C-alpha positions as CSV (number, residue, x, y, z in Angstrom):
1,X,193.8,-30.8,-55.5
2,X,191.4,-33.7,-55.6
3,X,192.7,-37.2,-55.8
4,X,190.6,-39.6,-57.8
5,X,190.4,-43.3,-57.2
6,X,192.3,-43.9,-60.4
7,X,195.2,-41.6,-59.4
8,X,195.4,-43.2,-56.0
9,X,195.7,-46.7,-57.5
10,X,198.3,-45.5,-59.9
11,X,200.3,-43.9,-57.1
12,X,200.0,-47.0,-54.9
13,X,201.2,-49.2,-57.7
14,X,204.2,-47.0,-58.4
15,X,205.1,-46.9,-54.7
16,X,204.8,-50.7,-54.5
17,X,207.2,-51.2,-57.5
18,X,209.6,-48.7,-55.9
19,X,209.6,-50.5,-52.6
20,X,210.1,-53.9,-54.2
21,X,213.0,-52.5,-56.3
22,X,214.7,-50.8,-53.4
23,X,214.2,-53.8,-51.1
24,X,215.7,-56.2,-53.6
25,X,218.8,-54.0,-53.8
26,X,219.2,-53.7,-50.1
27,X,218.6,-57.2,-48.9
28,X,220.4,-60.4,-49.8
29,X,218.9,-63.8,-49.7
30,X,219.3,-65.9,-46.5
31,X,221.7,-68.3,-48.2
32,X,224.0,-65.4,-49.1
33,X,224.1,-64.3,-45.5
34,X,224.8,-67.8,-44.2
35,X,227.6,-68.3,-46.7
36,X,229.4,-65.3,-45.3
37,X,229.6,-66.7,-41.8
38,X,229.3,-70.5,-42.3
39,X,232.6,-72.4,-41.7
40,X,231.7,-75.7,-43.4
41,X,235.1,-77.3,-42.7
42,X,234.8,-76.6,-38.9
43,X,231.2,-77.9,-38.6
44,X,231.9,-81.1,-40.7
45,X,235.1,-82.0,-38.8
46,X,235.0,-85.3,-36.9
47,X,237.8,-84.6,-34.4
48,X,238.9,-81.8,-32.1
49,X,242.2,-81.3,-34.0
50,X,240.3,-81.0,-37.3
51,X,238.1,-78.3,-35.8
52,X,241.1,-76.4,-34.6
53,X,242.8,-76.6,-38.0
54,X,239.5,-75.3,-39.7
55,X,239.6,-72.2,-37.5
56,X,243.3,-71.6,-38.5
57,X,245.0,-72.9,-35.4
58,X,247.7,-75.5,-35.0
59,X,247.9,-76.0,-31.2
60,X,245.6,-75.1,-28.3
61,X,247.2,-74.6,-24.9
62,X,245.4,-75.9,-21.8
63,X,244.2,-73.0,-19.7
64,X,242.8,-72.7,-16.1
65,X,241.4,-69.2,-17.1
66,X,238.5,-70.9,-18.9
67,X,235.6,-72.0,-16.7
68,X,233.6,-74.9,-18.3
69,X,230.4,-75.8,-16.4
70,X,228.7,-79.0,-17.5
71,X,227.0,-81.7,-15.4
72,X,229.1,-84.7,-14.5
73,X,226.1,-87.0,-15.3
74,X,223.6,-86.0,-18.0
75,X,220.3,-87.8,-17.5
76,X,219.3,-86.9,-21.0
77,X,222.0,-86.4,-23.6
78,X,219.6,-84.6,-25.9
79,X,219.6,-81.5,-23.7
80,X,222.9,-80.9,-21.8
81,X,223.4,-77.4,-20.4
82,X,226.9,-75.8,-20.9
83,X,228.2,-72.6,-19.5
84,X,231.6,-71.2,-20.5
85,X,233.4,-68.2,-19.1
86,X,236.7,-67.0,-20.3
87,X,239.0,-64.8,-18.2
88,X,241.6,-64.6,-21.0
89,X,242.3,-61.2,-22.4
90,X,240.9,-60.3,-25.8
91,X,238.7,-63.3,-26.2
92,X,237.4,-63.3,-29.8
93,X,235.4,-66.6,-30.0
94,X,234.2,-69.5,-27.9
95,X,233.6,-72.9,-29.4
96,X,231.9,-75.9,-27.8
97,X,233.2,-79.3,-29.0
98,X,232.0,-82.8,-28.1
99,X,234.6,-85.5,-28.7
100,X,232.4,-88.5,-29.6
101,X,229.6,-86.8,-31.4
102,X,229.3,-87.5,-35.2
103,X,230.7,-84.0,-35.8
104,X,232.9,-82.5,-33.1
105,X,231.8,-78.9,-33.2
106,X,228.5,-78.2,-31.5
107,X,228.4,-74.4,-31.4
108,X,230.5,-71.4,-32.0
109,X,230.1,-67.9,-30.6
110,X,231.9,-64.7,-31.8
111,X,232.6,-62.4,-28.9
112,X,232.6,-58.7,-29.9
113,X,235.2,-56.4,-28.2
114,X,234.0,-55.0,-24.9
115,X,231.7,-57.9,-24.3
116,X,232.0,-60.3,-21.3
117,X,233.1,-63.6,-22.7
118,X,230.4,-65.7,-21.1
119,X,228.0,-68.0,-23.0
120,X,225.4,-70.5,-22.1
121,X,223.9,-73.1,-24.4
122,X,222.2,-76.5,-24.5
123,X,223.9,-79.1,-26.6
124,X,223.3,-82.7,-27.6
125,X,225.8,-85.4,-26.5
126,X,225.5,-88.8,-28.1
127,X,227.3,-90.9,-25.5
128,X,229.7,-90.5,-22.6
129,X,232.3,-88.1,-23.9
130,X,234.7,-85.2,-23.2
131,X,233.2,-81.7,-23.7
132,X,235.7,-79.1,-24.7
133,X,235.7,-75.3,-24.5
134,X,238.0,-73.9,-27.2
135,X,238.7,-70.2,-26.8
136,X,240.3,-68.0,-29.5
137,X,242.1,-64.9,-28.4
138,X,244.5,-62.5,-30.0
139,X,247.4,-64.6,-28.7
140,X,246.1,-68.0,-29.9
141,X,243.8,-70.8,-29.0
142,X,243.2,-72.1,-25.4
143,X,241.3,-75.2,-24.3
144,X,239.8,-76.9,-21.3
145,X,237.7,-80.1,-21.0
146,X,235.4,-82.1,-18.8
147,X,233.9,-85.5,-19.1
148,X,230.1,-85.9,-19.2
149,X,228.5,-89.3,-18.6
150,X,225.3,-89.8,-20.5
151,X,222.7,-92.1,-19.0
152,X,220.0,-91.7,-21.7
153,X,220.7,-91.5,-25.4
154,X,221.4,-88.2,-27.0
155,X,222.4,-88.3,-30.7
156,X,220.3,-91.2,-31.9
157,X,220.3,-93.1,-28.6
């Protein structure tokens, strides 16, 4: 069978339409993906207690099983390294909060089962403030904190 140029173009057009149709059915827009995982109330909360409430908690117990590593003095508040490790059983999520930032919640990480609950990030801190590691487990919320002194402006400083 000999394929002419006309048949090849017709076949290519048909395949293009098929791919576009199939692709639009399989993939959702980016905003739809974000709306499934975005917790607007948590990220717009101004205080640590409001963030806890947005995640469905009422009280967070202090825990020595959470290791929060942040510098005591941050020379540049725009880039502050944070490392959090949880030794609590069944850790489901780790949240980083900064008390005096315009919005308290800086980052949130879901921890899949079977994964080591260890995260590292760089956050922005506006001024000298307490940094919190809020950990959600099957048995509730646990928290630890450390103060970070900022010498150069972070959020707008």
